[in-house]
C-alpha positions in Angstrom: 29.9 51.2 35.9 26.6 53.1 35.7 23.9 54.1 33.3 22.3 57.5 33.2 18.6 58.1 32.3 17.8 61.6 31.2 14.5 63.6 31.3 13.2 65.3 28.1 15.0 68.5 29.0 18.3 66.8 29.1 18.9 66.8 32.8 19.8 63.6 34.6 16.7 61.9 36.0 18.4 58.9 37.6 21.7 57.0 37.5 21.4 53.2 37.7 24.4 51.9 39.6 23.6 48.2 39.9 21.3 45.3 39.4 21.1 42.3 41.7 18.8 39.5 42.7 17.5 39.2 46.2 15.7 35.9 46.6 12.8 36.1 44.2 13.1 39.9 43.5 15.2 42.0 41.2 16.8 45.0 43.0 17.9 48.0 41.0 20.3 50.4 42.8 20.0 54.0 41.6 20.7 57.6 42.4 17.4 59.4 42.1 17.8 62.8 40.6 21.4 61.9 40.2 22.0 62.3 44.0 19.7 60.4 46.3 20.6 56.6 46.8 17.6 54.4 46.4 16.9 50.7 45.8 14.0 49.7 43.7 12.5 46.2 44.2 10.7 44.5 41.4 8.7 41.5 42.3 8.1 38.6 39.9 4.4 39.7 39.6 5.4 43.2 38.6 8.0 41.9 36.2 5.3 39.9 34.5 3.2 43.0 34.1 6.1 44.7 32.3 6.1 42.1 29.4 3.5 44.1 27.3 5.7 47.2 27.8 8.7 45.3 26.4 6.6 44.1 23.4 5.7 47.6 22.3 6.5 48.6 18.7 8.7 51.5 19.8 10.9 49.3 21.9 11.2 46.6 19.3 12.2 49.1 16.6 14.7 50.7 19.0 16.3 47.3 19.7 16.5 46.4 16.0 17.9 49.7 15.0 20.2 50.1 18.1 23.5 49.4 16.1 22.5 52.2 13.7 21.7 54.6 16.5 25.0 53.8 18.3 27.1 54.5 15.2 25.2 57.7 14.4 25.6 58.9 17.9 29.3 58.3 17.9 29.7 60.0 14.5 27.8 63.1 15.8 30.0 63.2 18.9 33.1 63.0 16.7 31.9 65.7 14.4 31.0 68.0 17.4 34.6 67.5 18.8 36.1 68.5 15.5 34.0 71.7 15.3 34.9 72.8 18.9 38.6 72.3 18.5 40.6 75.4 17.2 
């Protein structure tokens, strides 16, 4: 299983293929630009620095409204499928 992250122009920026713990660090496995394998190591100190990022208003609103966004996305995909079928 993997998760794609897209750039603003819609192209694949990276594909996350795994998350694991290595001693005290968090290791994110990814395919940079969708092709180049790379492991990203996040230390506890850097993870602590990310707490303010996770407390941003934009992220909190996204998390709270995630069920709505998911349903809306699925409905749009379903509607697009109906319009493309002959």
